ZAMARGU-4260 file (C-alpha; in steps of 0.2 Angstrom, whole numbers, plus 5000, padded with zeros to 4 digits):
<rodrens>
0) 5030/5080/5022 | 5016/5066/5018 | 5020/5055/5032 | 5004/5050/5035 | 4999/5049/5017
5) 5015/5037/5015 | 5008/5025/5029 | 4990/5026/5023 | 4997/5020/5005 | 5011/5007/5012
10) 4995/4998/5023 | 4985/4997/5006 | 5000/4991/4998 | 5001/4975/5010 | 4981/4973/5010
15) 4982/4971/4991 | 4997/4961/4993 | 4989/4951/5004 | 4976/4948/4995 | 4984/4938/4980
20) 4985/4947/4968 | 5001/4954/4967 | 4998/4972/4966 | 5008/4985/4972 | 4998/5002/4974
25) 5009/5018/4972 | 5023/5004/4964
</rodrens>
């Protein structure tokens, strides 16, 4: 299980999405 990795990816995704680029990390 990569729960920690998943949480980090979710945080990165949120950061990138708030950056206004609309880029979804790992999606």
